[in-house]
C-alpha positions as CSV (number, residue, x, y, z in Angstrom):
1,X,61.9,55.1,8.3
2,X,59.7,57.0,6.7
3,X,56.6,58.3,7.4
4,X,53.1,57.5,5.8
5,X,51.9,60.9,5.0
6,X,47.9,62.0,4.4
7,X,47.0,62.1,0.8
8,X,46.5,65.5,-0.9
9,X,42.9,66.0,-1.8
10,X,42.3,68.1,-4.7
11,X,38.4,67.5,-5.5
12,X,35.7,66.7,-2.5
13,X,32.9,65.7,-4.3
14,X,29.5,65.0,-1.9
15,X,26.4,63.2,-2.8
16,X,23.3,62.2,-0.9
17,X,19.9,63.4,0.7
18,X,18.9,66.1,3.4
19,X,21.8,64.4,5.8
20,X,24.7,64.8,3.1
21,X,22.8,68.6,2.5
22,X,23.1,69.1,6.3
23,X,19.9,69.4,7.9
24,X,19.4,70.3,10.8
25,X,23.4,72.1,11.4
26,X,21.9,76.0,10.3
27,X,24.6,78.3,9.0
28,X,23.5,81.4,10.2
29,X,22.5,82.7,6.6
30,X,19.5,81.2,5.7
31,X,20.7,77.9,5.2
32,X,22.2,74.8,6.2
33,X,26.0,73.8,7.0
34,X,26.4,70.1,7.6
35,X,29.0,67.3,8.5
36,X,30.0,67.4,4.6
37,X,30.8,71.1,4.7
38,X,32.4,70.6,8.0
39,X,34.4,67.8,6.7
40,X,35.2,69.8,3.4
41,X,36.6,72.7,5.8
42,X,39.0,70.0,7.8
43,X,40.3,68.6,4.8
44,X,41.1,72.2,3.4
45,X,42.2,73.3,7.0
46,X,44.7,70.2,6.9
47,X,46.6,70.2,3.5
48,X,48.9,73.1,2.2
49,X,47.0,72.9,-1.5
50,X,43.6,74.6,-1.9
51,X,40.6,71.9,-1.7
52,X,37.6,72.4,-4.2
53,X,34.2,71.5,-3.1
54,X,30.9,70.5,-4.1
55,X,27.7,68.9,-2.3
56,X,24.9,67.7,-5.1
57,X,22.7,66.1,-1.9
58,X,19.0,67.1,-2.1
59,X,16.9,66.4,0.6
60,X,14.3,63.9,0.4
61,X,16.0,61.5,-2.3
62,X,16.1,57.7,-2.3
63,X,19.0,56.1,-3.3
64,X,17.9,54.7,-6.4
65,X,17.3,59.1,-7.2
66,X,20.9,60.1,-6.0
67,X,22.3,56.9,-8.3
68,X,20.6,58.4,-11.6
69,X,20.9,61.6,-10.5
70,X,24.5,62.6,-8.6
71,X,26.8,60.1,-9.5
72,X,27.3,61.0,-13.3
73,X,27.4,64.7,-12.1
74,X,29.7,63.4,-9.1
75,X,32.0,61.7,-11.9
76,X,32.1,64.0,-14.3
77,X,34.0,66.4,-11.8
78,X,36.6,64.0,-11.8
79,X,37.0,63.6,-7.4
80,X,39.6,62.0,-5.5
81,X,37.4,62.8,-2.5
82,X,33.9,61.4,-1.9
83,X,31.1,60.6,0.4
84,X,28.4,58.7,-0.4
85,X,25.5,58.4,2.0
86,X,21.9,57.2,1.2
87,X,18.9,54.8,2.3
88,X,17.4,57.1,5.0
89,X,14.4,57.9,2.3
90,X,14.3,54.1,1.9
91,X,14.1,52.4,5.5
92,X,11.6,54.6,6.2
93,X,8.6,53.5,4.1
94,X,7.3,49.9,4.8
95,X,8.1,48.3,0.9
96,X,11.4,49.2,0.7
97,X,13.9,46.4,-0.9
98,X,16.9,46.2,1.1
99,X,18.9,44.6,-1.2
100,X,17.6,47.1,-4.3
101,X,19.1,50.0,-2.1
102,X,22.3,48.2,-1.2
103,X,22.9,47.2,-5.0
104,X,22.3,51.0,-5.7
105,X,25.3,51.9,-3.0
106,X,27.7,49.5,-4.1
107,X,27.1,50.4,-7.7
108,X,28.2,53.8,-6.4
109,X,31.0,53.3,-4.5
110,X,32.2,51.0,-7.6
111,X,31.7,53.8,-10.0
112,X,33.6,55.9,-7.7
113,X,36.9,53.6,-6.5
114,X,37.1,52.9,-9.9
115,X,38.2,56.5,-10.8
116,X,40.5,56.5,-8.2
117,X,38.7,58.6,-5.8
118,X,38.5,57.5,-1.6
119,X,35.6,57.4,-0.6
120,X,33.7,57.2,2.8
121,X,30.2,56.3,4.2
122,X,28.4,56.5,7.2
123,X,26.0,53.5,8.9
124,X,23.1,54.8,10.7
125,X,22.6,54.7,14.0
126,X,19.3,53.0,16.0
127,X,17.4,55.5,17.7
128,X,14.6,52.7,18.2
129,X,15.9,52.8,22.2
130,X,15.5,55.9,22.6
131,X,12.3,56.7,20.1
132,X,9.8,53.7,20.2
133,X,8.4,54.9,16.5
134,X,11.9,54.2,15.0
135,X,11.3,50.5,16.0
136,X,9.0,50.6,13.3
137,X,12.1,50.5,10.7
138,X,14.8,49.2,13.4
139,X,15.2,45.6,11.3
140,X,15.5,47.5,7.6
141,X,17.9,50.0,9.3
142,X,20.1,47.1,11.2
143,X,20.0,45.0,7.8
144,X,20.9,47.8,5.8
145,X,24.0,48.8,7.6
146,X,25.4,45.4,7.6
147,X,24.8,45.4,3.5
148,X,27.1,48.7,3.7
149,X,29.3,47.5,5.7
150,X,29.9,44.5,3.5
151,X,29.8,46.1,0.6
152,X,32.6,48.5,1.7
153,X,34.8,45.3,2.2
154,X,34.1,44.3,-1.4
155,X,34.9,47.9,-3.2
156,X,37.3,49.6,-0.7
157,X,35.2,52.5,0.1
158,X,35.2,53.0,3.8
159,X,32.9,52.5,6.3
160,X,32.8,54.7,9.4
161,X,30.5,52.7,11.8
162,X,28.5,55.5,13.4
163,X,26.3,52.6,14.2
164,X,28.2,50.8,16.7
165,X,29.4,53.9,18.7
166,X,26.5,54.4,21.6
167,X,26.9,58.3,21.7
168,X,25.5,58.4,18.2
169,X,21.9,57.4,19.8
170,X,21.5,60.1,22.2
171,X,19.0,61.9,21.2
172,X,20.9,65.2,22.3
173,X,22.8,65.0,18.9
174,X,19.5,65.0,17.0
175,X,17.0,67.2,16.2
176,X,13.1,67.4,16.9
177,X,12.4,65.6,13.8
178,X,14.6,62.5,14.9
179,X,15.9,62.1,11.3
180,X,18.4,64.6,11.2
181,X,21.4,65.5,13.8
182,X,21.3,68.6,14.9
183,X,24.9,71.2,15.0
184,X,26.7,69.1,17.4
185,X,25.8,65.6,15.7
186,X,27.1,67.1,12.6
187,X,30.3,68.1,14.1
188,X,30.8,64.4,15.5
189,X,29.7,62.8,12.4
190,X,32.5,65.4,10.3
191,X,35.3,64.7,12.9
192,X,34.3,60.6,12.7
193,X,35.3,61.2,8.8
194,X,38.0,63.5,9.1
195,X,40.0,60.6,11.6
196,X,39.3,58.0,9.0
197,X,41.2,59.9,6.4
198,X,44.1,60.4,9.1
199,X,43.9,64.5,9.0
200,X,46.2,65.5,11.5
201,X,44.0,66.8,15.0
202,X,41.2,64.4,14.8
203,X,41.1,61.9,17.2
204,X,38.2,59.4,18.3
205,X,37.1,62.3,20.6
206,X,33.7,62.4,18.8
207,X,33.0,58.8,20.3
208,X,33.3,60.2,24.0
209,X,29.7,60.2,25.6
210,X,27.6,63.5,26.6
211,X,27.1,64.2,30.3
212,X,24.9,62.1,32.3
213,X,20.9,63.5,31.7
214,X,18.6,63.5,34.0
215,X,15.7,61.0,33.2
216,X,12.8,62.2,32.1
217,X,9.2,61.5,33.8
218,X,7.2,58.8,31.7
219,X,4.6,61.6,31.4
220,X,7.4,63.5,29.6
221,X,8.2,61.2,27.4
222,X,4.6,60.4,26.2
223,X,4.2,64.1,25.6
224,X,7.0,64.0,23.4
225,X,5.9,61.3,21.1
226,X,3.0,63.0,20.7
227,X,4.2,66.3,19.5
228,X,7.1,64.3,17.6
229,X,3.7,62.7,15.7
230,X,1.7,65.9,15.5
231,X,5.0,68.0,14.4
232,X,6.6,65.9,11.7
233,X,5.5,62.3,11.5
234,X,2.0,63.0,10.2
235,X,3.1,66.1,7.9
236,X,5.6,63.2,6.1
237,X,2.8,60.6,6.4
238,X,0.2,63.4,4.5
239,X,3.3,64.1,1.7
240,X,3.7,60.5,1.1
241,X,0.1,59.6,0.9
242,X,0.3,62.4,-2.2
243,X,2.9,61.9,-4.1
244,X,5.0,64.6,-2.7
245,X,8.9,64.6,-1.5
246,X,10.5,67.1,0.7
247,X,12.9,67.7,-2.3
248,X,10.7,68.4,-4.6
249,X,11.6,71.4,-6.8
250,X,14.9,71.9,-4.8
251,X,18.7,71.8,-6.7
252,X,21.4,71.2,-4.8
253,X,23.0,73.6,-2.8
254,X,26.5,73.6,-4.3
255,X,26.3,72.3,-7.6
256,X,29.8,73.4,-8.5
257,X,33.2,72.7,-7.2
258,X,34.3,76.1,-5.4
259,X,37.5,76.3,-3.3
260,X,36.9,75.8,0.4
261,X,37.1,78.9,2.5
262,X,36.0,79.5,6.4
263,X,33.2,81.9,4.5
264,X,31.7,79.5,2.0
265,X,31.2,76.1,4.2
C-alpha cells in the first residue's frame, strides 16, 4: 500500500493586507513576523528541498487594491503555493459591497489555482460576542465568510475555517486594536495552515482552548472599550475621513523571492 506524501513546494507567495504582512507579531528587529512568515518556515522545515518565499502584502489595502496591485506580481513569480487573505479592510466600512469583495477574492483564487498553485485562505473569526463595537460589522463579516467558503468550493482553494473554532475568538489571541492577531494568534493561524497542507508534525493543537480566564468586572470592560475607542477607533475614523490609509507610502516587506531560513522569516 503506497502512502501519499505531502507535496514539495518551491515558491510560496503571500498576498493580502496587514494580517498577511504580520501585524501585530513583532519580529524583534523593528518589523513584523506574522503567520505567513511562520508558515513559510513550517513548509521549509518539512521538506528537503529549499523554499523561496515572497510576501507582497501591504497594510490598509482593500480587496480590489490587492487584486490590482499584487496578483500579477505574484503570478509572475510562478508560485506553487499561494495564500490569499483579504476583506477585513472592506467589511469595516459601512459602504462595503460584500458581493464585489467576494468576486475579487474568487478572481484571485481562480488565477492562482489556474496557474497550478495550491491556494490557501482563512475565514475571519467573529469577535462580536467579546467586543461590542465589532457588532457593527458582524453581519458583513458573516456574509463574507460564507462567500469565501462557497468560493473555495468552486475554485479548489483550501479554506482554513478559523471562524468555526471558538478559540479563535478568544481576545487573548488578539492585539489591542482588535483587528490583528498577536504573536500567539499568528502562531496558531500558521499551525492551522500547516495542518491544511498536511505537513508532518502539525495536528489540531491550535484548536485547543486557552486556560480559563478570570471574569472581569463591568467597570473593567467599560474602561477597556473607552481606551480602545480612544487609542484605535477614533484615529482610524479620523484617517478614514481624510482619505488616509495606514498603508500610504508603504511597499511590500518581502517583494522578491528569497530562500527561507530561520534568520530571515
